[in-house]
N, C-alpha and C positions, 0 to 999 in steps of 0.2 A: 505247258507239256501235253504231251500227249495222252489217250489214255491207257495205253499201254505201257507207258515211262508210269504210271499213278501205281496199276497193279503191281508191276516190279518192286516199284517205291515201299508197298505195303506189305508186300511178299515178305523181302529182304529186312522189314523191320520186324515183322511179326517172328521170324527164324530167331533174330539176333535178340529180343526181347524175351521172347518164347524160351530159347536155351539159357536166359541170364536167371529168368523166374525158377526152370527147372531146376537148375543145379542149386539157387538157392534153397529151393524147399528138400532137394535131396541131403542136401549138407543139414538143412535144419534137423531132417530126420534120423541122419548118419552122422554126426559127429565125429570127426577127428580123433582119436584118444592119443596126442602128440603132444608131450608136455616141453 
């Protein structure tokens, strides 16, 4: 793999996992009040 491919892979993984973690924190701080 080239350096560019590795950088792009790390960037995409960071964006995906960062979004998941951010959504988890947001849901934990603001739980939905739905029964």
